C-alpha positions as CSV (number, residue, x, y, z in Angstrom):
1,M,24.0,0.3,51.4
2,T,23.4,-1.7,48.0
3,I,19.8,-1.5,47.0
4,P,18.4,-4.5,44.7
5,V,17.5,-3.5,41.1
6,R,14.1,-5.2,42.0
7,I,13.4,-2.5,44.3
8,I,14.6,0.3,42.1
9,T,12.4,-1.3,39.0
10,V,9.2,-1.4,41.9
11,I,9.7,2.3,42.7
12,L,10.6,4.0,39.4
13,G,7.6,1.6,38.1
14,L,5.4,3.5,41.1
15,M,6.4,6.7,40.2
16,F,7.1,6.5,36.7
17,P,4.4,3.5,35.0
18,W,5.4,4.9,31.7
19,L,8.8,3.9,32.4
20,L,7.9,0.5,33.3
21,S,5.8,0.0,30.2
22,A,8.6,1.5,28.1
23,Q,10.7,-1.1,29.8
24,T,8.0,-4.1,29.2
25,I,8.5,-3.9,25.2
26,T,11.9,-2.2,25.2
27,G,14.1,-5.4,25.2
28,V,15.5,-8.4,23.2
29,W,12.3,-10.9,21.3
30,R,12.8,-14.2,19.7
31,G,10.6,-16.8,18.0
32,K,9.5,-17.1,14.9
33,I,8.0,-14.6,12.3
34,K,6.6,-16.2,9.2
35,G,7.5,-19.6,9.9
36,A,11.1,-18.4,9.9
37,Q,13.4,-18.1,12.9
38,A,13.6,-14.3,14.2
39,E,15.2,-12.2,16.7
40,V,14.2,-8.4,17.5
41,K,15.3,-5.6,19.4
42,L,12.5,-3.3,20.1
43,V,13.6,-0.2,22.5
44,K,10.4,2.7,23.0
45,S,11.3,6.1,22.3
46,G,9.0,8.5,22.9
47,D,5.6,7.1,21.0
48,N,7.8,4.9,18.2
49,L,9.7,2.2,18.9
50,V,13.3,1.4,17.2
51,G,15.7,-1.0,16.7
52,V,16.6,-4.2,14.8
53,A,15.6,-7.7,13.5
54,Y,17.4,-10.9,12.7
55,Y,15.4,-13.3,10.4
56,Y,18.3,-16.2,10.9
57,Q,19.2,-19.6,10.2
58,N,22.3,-19.8,12.1
59,K,24.5,-16.8,13.3
60,N,26.6,-17.2,10.1
61,R,23.6,-16.7,7.9
62,Y,21.2,-14.2,8.5
63,K,19.0,-10.7,7.0
64,R,19.5,-8.1,9.1
65,Y,17.1,-5.2,9.4
66,S,16.3,-1.5,11.0
67,V,13.0,-1.3,12.4
68,K,10.6,1.3,13.0
69,G,7.2,0.8,14.7
70,H,4.8,2.0,16.7
71,F,3.4,1.0,20.9
72,D,0.4,2.0,22.5
73,P,0.0,1.1,26.0
74,N,-3.1,2.0,26.6
75,T,-3.8,-1.4,24.3
76,N,-0.5,-3.0,24.7
77,A,-1.1,-3.1,20.6
78,V,2.3,-3.1,18.4
79,I,2.7,-2.5,15.5
80,W,6.2,-2.5,13.9
81,W,8.1,-2.9,10.5
82,D,11.4,-3.9,8.6
83,E,12.7,-0.1,7.5
84,L,16.2,-0.4,5.9
85,L,18.6,-4.5,4.7
86,L,21.2,-3.6,6.8
87,E,23.1,-7.0,6.0
88,E,22.5,-9.8,4.1
89,M,24.7,-13.3,5.4
90,T,27.7,-11.7,6.1
91,K,28.4,-9.5,3.2
92,S,27.4,-5.5,3.9
93,R,24.8,-4.4,1.8
94,P,22.9,-1.3,2.6
95,L,19.5,-0.8,0.1
96,P,17.8,2.1,1.5
97,F,14.4,3.3,0.7
98,S,13.5,0.9,-1.6
99,A,10.8,-1.6,-2.7
100,D,11.7,-4.9,-1.0
101,P,9.7,-8.2,-1.4
102,E,10.9,-9.8,1.7
103,A,10.5,-7.2,4.0
104,Q,7.4,-7.7,6.3
105,L,5.1,-5.6,8.3
106,M,3.7,-6.9,11.9
107,V,1.1,-6.3,14.0
108,A,0.7,-8.2,17.0
109,D,-0.9,-7.7,20.6
110,F,1.9,-7.5,23.8
111,N,0.6,-9.8,26.4
112,C,2.2,-10.7,29.9
113,P,0.4,-13.7,31.7
114,G,3.3,-14.3,34.3
115,A,5.6,-12.5,35.8
116,D,8.4,-13.8,33.6
117,E,6.3,-14.2,30.7
118,M,6.1,-12.4,27.9
119,Y,4.8,-12.1,24.2
120,L,4.3,-10.3,21.2
121,D,1.6,-13.0,19.2
122,G,0.4,-11.6,15.4
123,T,0.5,-11.9,12.0
124,S,2.6,-10.4,9.7
125,S,2.3,-9.3,5.6
126,S,4.4,-7.9,3.1
127,R,5.5,-4.6,3.7
128,D,4.7,-2.9,0.3
129,N,1.6,-5.0,0.1
130,K,-1.2,-5.7,2.3
131,Q,-2.2,-8.5,-0.2
132,K,0.3,-10.8,0.4
133,Q,-0.7,-12.2,4.1
134,N,3.0,-14.5,5.3
135,G,1.4,-15.7,8.4
136,N,1.8,-15.3,12.1
137,V,4.0,-14.0,14.9
138,H,5.0,-15.5,17.6
139,L,7.5,-13.9,20.3
140,V,8.9,-14.3,23.7
141,K,11.2,-12.1,25.2
142,M,14.6,-13.1,26.4
143,D,17.2,-11.8,28.5
144,K,20.2,-12.0,26.4
145,P,20.2,-12.0,22.6
146,L,21.6,-14.1,20.0
147,F,22.9,-11.3,17.7
148,R,25.7,-8.6,19.6
149,D,24.8,-5.0,17.9
150,E,24.8,-1.4,19.1
151,W,21.8,-1.5,20.4
152,D,22.4,-4.0,23.4
153,F,23.8,-1.0,25.2
154,I,20.5,1.3,25.3
155,I,18.3,-2.2,26.2
156,D,20.6,-2.8,28.9
157,N,20.7,0.9,30.6
158,Y,17.2,1.7,29.5
159,F,16.6,2.4,33.3
160,V,20.0,4.5,33.7
161,G,20.1,7.1,31.2
162,G,19.9,5.1,27.9
163,N,15.9,6.2,27.8
164,D,17.2,9.1,26.4
165,P,15.9,10.5,22.7
166,Q,19.3,11.6,22.0
167,L,21.2,9.1,22.8
168,I,18.6,6.7,21.1
169,D,19.1,9.1,18.2
170,S,22.9,8.8,18.4
171,V,22.6,4.9,18.1
172,R,20.3,4.4,15.3
173,L,22.5,6.9,13.3
174,V,25.3,4.1,14.1
175,A,23.1,1.7,13.0
176,V,21.6,2.8,9.8
177,A,23.6,5.5,8.0
178,P,21.2,8.8,6.9
179,M,19.1,8.0,4.1
180,P,20.2,9.2,1.3
181,E,17.9,11.0,-1.5
182,E,17.2,7.8,-4.1
183,P,19.5,8.7,-6.9
184,M,16.9,9.8,-9.9
185,G,19.0,8.5,-12.9
186,T,17.5,8.2,-16.1
187,P,13.8,6.7,-15.7
188,E,12.7,3.9,-17.4
189,A,12.1,3.9,-20.8
190,S,8.4,3.3,-20.8
191,P,6.2,2.2,-24.8
192,A,5.7,5.5,-26.8
193,R,1.6,6.2,-26.1
194,P,0.2,8.0,-29.4
195,P,-0.8,11.3,-28.9
196,L,-4.5,11.7,-28.3
197,T,-5.3,14.3,-31.2
198,A,-8.0,14.7,-33.4
199,H,-8.4,12.6,-35.7
200,Q,-6.9,13.2,-39.3
201,P,-7.6,11.4,-42.3
202,A,-6.0,8.7,-42.9
203,T,-3.8,9.0,-46.0
204,V,-4.2,6.9,-48.8
205,P,-1.4,5.8,-51.3
206,A,-1.4,6.9,-54.7
207,V,-1.6,3.6,-56.7
208,T,-0.3,3.2,-60.0
209,A,-2.6,1.4,-62.9
210,P,-0.4,-0.8,-64.4
211,G,0.3,0.2,-67.8
212,S,0.0,4.1,-66.9
213,G,3.4,4.7,-68.0
214,Q,4.7,5.2,-71.5
215,P,4.0,1.9,-73.1
216,S,6.9,0.7,-75.2
217,A,5.0,-0.7,-79.1
218,S,5.9,-2.9,-80.4
219,I,6.0,-2.9,-84.4
220,P,5.9,-5.7,-86.7
221,P,8.0,-5.8,-89.8
222,A,6.1,-3.5,-92.6
223,A,3.8,-5.4,-94.7
224,T,3.3,-1.8,-96.3
225,S,5.1,1.5,-97.0
226,E,2.0,2.3,-94.8
227,P,3.5,2.4,-90.8
228,V,0.7,0.6,-88.7
229,A,-0.2,1.8,-85.4
230,A,0.6,-0.1,-82.5
231,S,-2.7,-1.0,-80.6
232,A,-2.0,-0.6,-76.6
233,P,-3.5,-3.1,-74.2
234,P,-6.9,-2.0,-72.5
235,V,-5.9,-0.2,-68.9
236,T,-8.0,-1.8,-65.8
237,A,-7.5,0.3,-62.6
238,P,-8.1,-1.8,-60.0
239,V,-10.8,-2.1,-57.5
240,T,-9.8,-0.9,-53.9
241,A,-12.3,-1.5,-50.8
242,P,-12.1,1.8,-48.9
243,V,-9.6,2.6,-46.3
244,T,-11.2,2.5,-42.5
245,P,-9.4,5.0,-39.8
246,P,-7.6,3.6,-37.4
247,T,-10.2,4.2,-33.8
248,V,-7.9,5.3,-31.3
249,K,-8.7,4.2,-27.7
250,A,-8.6,6.8,-24.9
251,A,-5.9,6.3,-22.4
252,P,-6.5,5.9,-18.6
253,P,-5.8,9.1,-17.2
254,A,-2.0,10.3,-15.7
255,N,-2.2,9.8,-12.4
256,E,-4.0,6.2,-12.7
257,I,-0.9,5.1,-15.0
258,K,1.5,6.9,-12.8
259,F,-0.4,4.8,-9.9
260,S,-0.3,1.3,-11.5
261,S,2.8,1.4,-13.5
262,R,4.8,2.7,-10.1
263,K,6.1,0.2,-7.1
264,N,4.8,1.3,-3.9
265,V,7.4,1.6,-1.2
266,L,6.5,1.4,2.5
267,Q,7.6,4.9,4.8
268,T,5.0,5.1,7.8
269,V,2.2,3.4,9.3
270,I,-0.3,4.9,11.1
271,P,-2.6,2.7,13.7
272,I,-6.2,3.1,13.6
273,T,-6.9,4.3,17.3
274,A,-9.5,6.7,17.3
275,K,-12.8,8.1,15.0
276,T,-11.2,10.5,12.7
277,I,-7.6,10.7,11.0
278,E,-6.3,13.9,10.4
279,L,-3.3,14.2,7.7
280,R,-1.8,17.7,6.8
281,F,1.0,17.5,4.0
282,Y,3.4,20.1,3.3
283,D,6.3,20.7,1.3
284,N,9.4,19.3,2.7
285,A,11.9,22.2,3.6
286,Q,11.9,23.8,-0.1
287,V,8.9,24.7,-1.6
288,D,9.7,23.8,-4.9
289,G,6.1,23.3,-7.0
290,D,5.6,19.8,-5.9
291,S,2.1,18.7,-7.1
292,I,0.4,14.9,-5.6
293,A,-1.9,12.8,-6.2
294,L,-3.7,10.6,-3.0
295,F,-5.0,6.8,-3.8
296,L,-7.0,5.0,-0.8
297,N,-7.1,1.6,-1.0
298,G,-6.6,1.4,-5.0
299,K,-9.0,4.3,-6.0
300,M,-8.5,8.1,-6.6
301,L,-9.1,10.2,-3.6
302,L,-7.6,13.4,-4.8
303,Q,-5.7,14.9,-7.2
304,H,-3.9,18.2,-8.3
305,I,-2.4,18.8,-4.5
306,R,-0.2,21.3,-4.9
307,L,2.5,21.4,-1.6
308,T,3.0,24.2,0.1
309,E,4.6,25.5,3.8
310,Q,0.6,25.7,4.4
311,P,-0.8,22.5,5.2
312,Y,-3.0,20.8,2.7
313,I,-5.4,19.0,5.1
314,V,-7.8,15.4,4.7
315,K,-10.1,13.8,7.0
316,L,-10.8,10.4,7.2
317,D,-13.6,8.8,8.9
318,A,-12.2,5.5,10.7
319,S,-15.7,4.1,10.1
320,E,-15.0,3.5,7.0
321,L,-12.0,1.8,6.7
322,G,-10.9,-1.5,7.0
323,D,-8.7,-3.5,8.9
324,D,-5.5,-2.9,6.7
325,N,-5.3,0.3,4.1
326,E,-3.0,1.6,1.6
327,L,-2.5,5.5,1.1
328,V,-0.4,6.0,-1.6
329,M,1.0,9.0,-2.8
330,V,2.1,9.8,-6.0
331,A,4.1,12.2,-7.6
332,E,2.4,14.1,-10.4
333,N,5.5,15.8,-10.6
334,L,9.0,16.1,-9.4
335,G,8.9,20.3,-8.8
336,S,12.3,22.2,-9.3
337,I,14.4,20.0,-6.8
338,P,13.6,16.2,-7.3
339,P,12.4,14.0,-5.8
340,N,8.9,14.5,-4.6
341,T,9.1,14.9,-1.3
342,S,6.5,16.0,1.3
343,F,6.3,16.4,5.1
344,M,3.1,14.8,6.5
345,V,1.8,15.5,9.9
346,A,-1.2,12.5,11.2
347,E,-3.2,13.5,14.1
348,V,-5.0,10.8,15.2
349,G,-6.9,11.3,18.8
350,D,-4.1,12.5,21.0
351,K,-1.2,10.9,19.3
352,R,0.7,12.8,16.6
353,Y,2.7,10.9,14.0
354,E,5.2,12.6,11.4
355,A,6.6,11.3,8.3
356,R,8.7,12.8,5.2
357,L,7.8,10.8,2.1
358,F,9.5,10.4,-0.9
359,A,8.1,10.0,-4.5
360,N,9.7,10.1,-7.9
361,E,8.9,8.8,-11.5
362,N,9.9,4.9,-10.2
363,S,8.1,4.8,-7.0
364,S,5.3,5.6,-4.6
365,A,5.3,6.6,-1.0
366,L,2.9,3.9,0.8
367,I,1.4,4.8,4.1
368,R,-0.2,2.0,6.0
369,I,-3.1,2.7,7.8
370,V,-3.5,0.0,10.2
371,R,-6.3,-1.3,13.3
372,P,-4.0,-2.4,15.9
373,A,-4.9,-6.2,16.8
374,A,-6.0,-5.1,20.1
375,K,-8.7,-2.9,18.4
376,K,-9.9,-5.7,15.7
377,E,-11.5,-7.9,18.6
378,E,-13.9,-5.0,20.1
């Protein structure tokens, strides 16, 4: 006897409600983001979302990004962002881990007004700059995709083994090659700044008075046998104005210069779903002397943090945060093994988020701390 799929879904939903909520968010979503046509494939794996997004004009003209995100089934809040640009038009063009002005971050609310109606509605902003608000998000869940890829197998078989985390990770590795560390190369040359040293008196150039050399006396024809002495013209020294030493302005502190001159690259997003956010920073892999500074919403929070195998703990009060916040990790140095890498663990209520953060002389690690759409209305 064949049991209908609808009955299997109901039974699984009663036995494993978390699976049913994962299935509703897992799937193909199509509509508009920032006014452009978009198709997004989201797959829930644990507390995280992975998948792919297409921004397209037609099936032959599109951009394809890998995406990462979070879904909270208790609030139906969804956050995801464009991670890596995998393709542009039809040309393969991997751009791993770099500032991308076109990449976006979406904050939406999952709602299901009817049995066969599911929507994601919210807003989008620039992934690497919260100040650039892009517009609205409106996506509808679809049965079939326009763009076929490796994620279709996971979505089509989510109930029958497709939700296995190892399988999902393997498919993600097919879609996205392991992220290489950004090549350091030669850092961009920056204008030389005068060193802040004790003031040295200005050196006044020597002034030679005109006529101070050996004069060439002109002796007129002798009128008598007695020599006539030549009279040298009077020597007048010029009057010079006093030399004013140049004023040396103090340069901004080194970490502020690094913060303002380097590009921010988003590396993870933390939803604000509890009263306190606890961040733990470790050195990633081998301890090699990495040192970092942290900036919160453009202001110095902490500096000279030496990363070790023991966590450096930072606690943030959620009541003092806005709806969208930027925490930036600036590399004070690169340690003995470039680039500067940190392993960050965020504890938010009963949720745990992990991320590996990369920073070097050209870019800083950006963490967006965002209040989900469902929480904004409270």
